[in-house]
C-alpha positions in Angstrom: 54.5 -24.9 31.4 51.1 -23.4 32.2 52.3 -22.4 35.7 55.3 -20.6 34.2 53.0 -18.8 31.7 50.6 -17.7 34.5 53.5 -16.6 36.7 55.0 -14.6 33.8 51.6 -12.9 33.0 51.0 -12.1 36.6 54.5 -10.6 37.1 54.4 -8.6 33.8 50.9 -7.4 34.7 52.0 -6.2 38.1 55.0 -4.4 36.7 52.9 -2.6 34.0 50.2 -1.7 36.6 52.8 -0.2 39.0 54.8 1.8 36.4 52.3 4.7 35.9 51.9 5.1 39.7 55.6 5.3 40.4 56.4 7.7 37.6 53.3 9.9 38.3 54.2 10.5 41.9 57.9 11.3 41.4 59.1 14.9 41.3 62.2 15.6 39.3 64.7 18.0 40.9 65.9 20.5 38.4 68.4 22.7 40.2 69.0 25.3 42.9 68.9 28.9 41.8 69.9 32.1 43.7 69.0 35.7 43.3 70.3 38.9 44.8 67.3 40.7 46.2 67.4 44.5 45.7 64.6 46.3 47.5 63.3 49.7 46.1 63.6 52.5 48.7 65.7 50.4 51.1 66.5 52.9 53.8 67.9 50.3 56.2 70.9 49.3 54.1 72.5 46.2 55.7 73.8 43.1 54.0 72.7 41.9 50.6 69.7 39.5 50.8 69.7 36.3 48.7 66.7 34.2 47.7 67.8 30.6 47.2 65.2 28.2 45.7 65.2 24.6 44.6 63.0 23.9 41.6 61.2 20.5 41.2 59.3 19.6 38.0 56.0 18.0 38.8 54.7 17.7 35.3 54.4 19.6 32.0 55.1 23.3 32.9 54.3 23.0 36.6 57.0 23.3 39.3 57.1 23.2 43.1 59.6 25.6 44.8 61.3 25.5 48.2 64.1 27.5 49.7 65.0 30.4 51.9 65.7 34.2 52.0 68.8 35.2 54.0 71.1 38.1 54.6 74.6 37.6 53.2 74.1 33.8 53.2 73.2 33.6 56.9 72.4 30.1 58.1 71.1 30.9 61.6 67.6 29.4 61.7 66.3 32.5 63.5 67.6 34.8 60.7 66.2 33.2 57.6 62.7 33.1 56.0 61.7 29.7 54.7 59.8 29.7 51.4 57.6 27.4 49.5 55.4 27.9 46.5 54.9 27.1 42.9 56.1 28.2 39.5 54.5 28.0 36.0 55.9 28.5 32.6 53.8 31.1 30.8 55.0 32.1 27.4 58.6 33.2 27.6 58.5 33.6 31.4 58.5 31.6 34.5 56.0 33.0 37.0 56.6 32.4 40.7 54.2 32.6 43.7 56.0 32.2 47.0 55.1 32.3 50.6 57.6 32.6 53.4 57.6 32.8 57.2 60.0 33.8 59.9 59.8 33.8 63.7 60.9 37.1 65.1 62.0 35.7 68.5 63.4 39.0 69.9 60.2 40.8 69.1 57.9 37.9 70.1 56.4 38.3 66.6 55.9 36.4 63.3 56.7 37.6 59.8 54.8 36.4 56.8 55.9 37.3 53.2 54.1 36.7 49.9 56.2 37.3 46.7 55.1 37.3 43.1 57.4 37.7 40.1 57.5 36.9 36.4 61.1 36.3 35.1 62.0 36.1 31.4 64.1 33.0 30.4 66.6 35.4 28.6 67.9 36.8 31.9 66.1 34.9 34.7 66.0 38.4 36.5 63.4 41.0 36.9 61.0 42.9 39.2 59.1 41.5 42.1 56.3 42.6 44.4 55.9 41.4 48.0 53.4 41.8 50.9 55.0 41.6 54.3 52.9 41.1 57.5 54.5 41.3 60.9 52.2 40.3 63.7 52.5 40.3 67.5 49.6 39.6 69.8 46.5 41.3 68.4 48.5 43.8 66.3 49.7 43.4 62.7 51.6 45.7 60.4 51.4 45.2 56.6 54.0 46.5 54.1 54.2 46.5 50.4 57.7 46.1 49.0 58.9 46.1 45.4 62.3 45.5 43.9 64.5 43.5 41.6 65.7 39.9 41.6 69.0 39.4 39.9 70.3 35.9 39.2 73.5 35.4 41.2 75.9 32.8 42.5 74.7 31.2 45.7 76.5 32.5 48.8 
């Protein structure tokens, strides 16, 4: 009987010890969201751009974000910007900080984008600001872009 009791205590102790580790390291996938990206002063026209992001809860009001920016739902790897970042719930808003990159193969260049936005829970839509850096060799061009993100169906 003592062997059974010791085995039971060891097994129960191991399970209790491992529970906090497994639950603390797990992200909880929330959902995938899409926004229509409307750029202020967009002279180029072209297809609508969509920002598609998957949200993962990592604890309390903290989220990780991964996804892509594409024109018209484009899925060619050379035509999308991959994004990662974080989001925080602040008051009645969710605040995003995102970073994306794209290889501009035809121009032998790289594009880097940083986006910040604060979207109210009532509409999940609102203004954004972005810094875009395009670099090739020793040269880099930097642009500031503003616009609106409008929640939309994913393409």
